[in-house]
C-alpha positions, 0 to 999 in steps of 0.5 A: 648826356648819358649817366655813365659818362657823368659817373666817369667825369666825376671819377676823373674829378675825384682822381685829380683831387687825390694826386696832390693829397697823396703827395701831402700824405707822403710828406708825413709817412712812407710809401708802403705804410701810406699804401696799407693805411690808404687801402685798409681805410678804403676797405673799412669804408666799403663795408657800409655798402657791402652786401652778399660778398660771399656769393661770387663764383670761384673764378670771379674771386680769382679775377679780382685777385689778379686785378688786385695784384696788378694794382698792388704793383702799379701803386707802389711805383706810382706813389713813389713817382708822385712823391718824387715828381712835380705833381703837375708833371705827374698828372700829364704823364699819367694821361699816357694810360689812355693809349694803353687802355684804348689799345687793350679795349680794341684788342681784347674787348672787341671795341671799334675805334671811329674816325673821330676816336682816331683823331682824338688819340692822335691829339692825346699822343701829341700832348704827351709828346710836347710835355716830354719835349721840355726837359728839366730846365733847373726850375724843377728838380726830379729824376727822369726814371720816375717818368718811366715808372709812371708810364709802367704804372699806367700800363698796369692801370690800363690792364686793371681798367680792362679787367673792370669792364670784363668782370662787370659785364660778364659776371653777376657782381655789383660795384659794392661787391667788387670794391669790397674784395678789391680793397680787402685783397689790396690791404692784405697784399700791402700788409704781407709785403710790409711784414716780408720786407720788415718795413718799419711802420709809424702807426701813430703817424698814419692814424693821425695823418688826415691826408690818408683819410682824404685820399681813401674817401676819394678813392672809394667814392671815385671807384664807386662811380667808375664801377657803376659806369663799367656796369652799364652795358652801353659804356665803352672802355675807349671813351671812358679812358679818355674821359678819366683824363679830366682829372689832369686839369685838377691835378695841374692847377693843384700843383700851382696852388698848393706846391707853387710848381713851375711851367704850369701854362705849358703843362696846361697847354699840353693837357689842353690838347689832350682834353680837346681830343677827349671832348672830340671823342664824345661829341 
């Protein structure tokens, strides 16, 4: 198995671990203050490996700024969604980003979709369709609007993933440099937004919230894996996006173990259809 594939699988595992921990973090603090501390701690962590961060070209800084703003918007909505939805359901809906990333990879990066890739995409769509067939049956209470917010966030994440592939392939930039500026710009954006909204921040609560540190560590470690995969010229965004969905199994099981959520077997079945499509795409 190629190294970039291993990196993406590890990213998926770390991402899957982040979702239930995010929900725990949001039980103690609000969305915006959690996002600021989350990204700021991630920025501090990225300092240890940052080298020559001021050597990039002006247009490279601009592209990172665009990527950061896209994620700034996406994460506000998705953090609200993970707080409001059952984490296992959120994990399956989050898989919809595979559709948008594949489309962007084909349209913008000139990637091709093989016959096996096409079948795998059909399986992904079937899995997503089935999980949305099962309406709120009283066992889990949630507002359906957060499903649409999650889907919109997936579209934005797909845009960010496409930018990652473009910038790592076309510019002389390391994964450490990209992570440094990405986390720095995100931290500034969330801080400015908090100031503009005059949002009350529980500084002590954030500093003593261990779950924020955990998701920050998993974010930095996972993104480093993902950026390294993007830097490999052989990597393909269509395959990478499918492999990332391995995170969902971790998220669904965590929803059962940590939150005692319902309909777990049904969600695993839907995710299993999607995972089968993922495996098919890389055979």
